N, C-alpha and C positions, 0 to 999 in steps of 0.2 A: 504494499500499499504506499502511495506517496505521502510525503509530509507536507502539511500546509506550506505555502509559500511565505506566509508570515504568520505572526501570532494572531489569532482572532480578535478583531475589534468589538465583536458582539458576542455575547454569551447565548444568544438564542437567535434563530432565524426570524425574519419578518413573517408577516402573514402570507405574502406571496412566495418567498423562498420557502417556508415551511410547507405550503401547498405542493410546490413543485418536488420538494425532497421526499414528502410522504407517499408520492406515486412511486417511488422507487423501492418502498418497504416490501411489496410483495412480488416485485419482479425478479427473474432469474438474474443472480449476480448483482441485484440493486440497481439494473439499469434504470436510468432516469430518462424521461421521455423529451424527445425534441420538441413536440407539439402540445399545446394545453387541450383541455377538454373539448374546446370549441374548434380545434384543428387549426389554430394560430400558432405560429412558432413561438417558443419560450424566448423572452427578451433575453439578449445576450448579457445585459447588465446583471440580470438575476443569476445567470449560470456563472458569470465571472465573479460575482459577490460570494456565492457559495464555494467556488473553487478557492479562493483566496482565504476563507475562513477555514477551509479543510473539511467542510461538510460533504463536499463532493470531489471527484478526482477524474481526470481525463481517463478514459478507458482504452480507446483505440482511435486511430486516425481512419477516416473515411475518404479512400482514394477517389471515389466518384463525386463526393462533396467535401472538399478539404476545408471548407468554411464551416461546416456543422461540428459542434462540439459534442462528440459522444461520451457521456459521463455516467458514472455510477456513484451511489451513495456510499460514504465511507462510514467506518465505525463511529468516528466523531460526530458525522451527521445523524446516525441513529441516536446517540446519546443526546446530541441537542434536541431532537424531535421528542424524545422521551420526557425531557425537562419541558417542552414547549407544548404540552397538550396533545401529543401524538398518541391516540388511543390504539392504533394498530401496533401490534408487536412485530419485530423483525424475526425471522425463522431463528429458533434457539439451536437447532441442529446444524452445527458447521459442516458436517458431511453432506447434508442435503444442499446446502448452499453451494458448496464445491462441485457437487454433482450437476446443478443447473448451470453453473459457470461453463463447466466443460462442455455441455450441450450447446452452448451458444457459439463457442469457438470453432 
């Protein structure tokens, strides 16, 4: 897992950041969506703020769309959500999470 680029300036994500991060809780490997519930692209500022805080990390580069930031939720992001009203729980079984990640690669 990548380390945060700098120490977090916020202890908890904003409402918009939290909504985006929560969508990764039940996804294989913690994959975060590129688009919101209405089909609009997630704002780059939201993604970059979460990356800088260490709540998300770059997962891989998309050679067909190099400007798209494909990210996944980090452990720090899960902790921030749990302290920020994240009602959904992350998978407790690390082996299950590993198996899901492998299926995506």
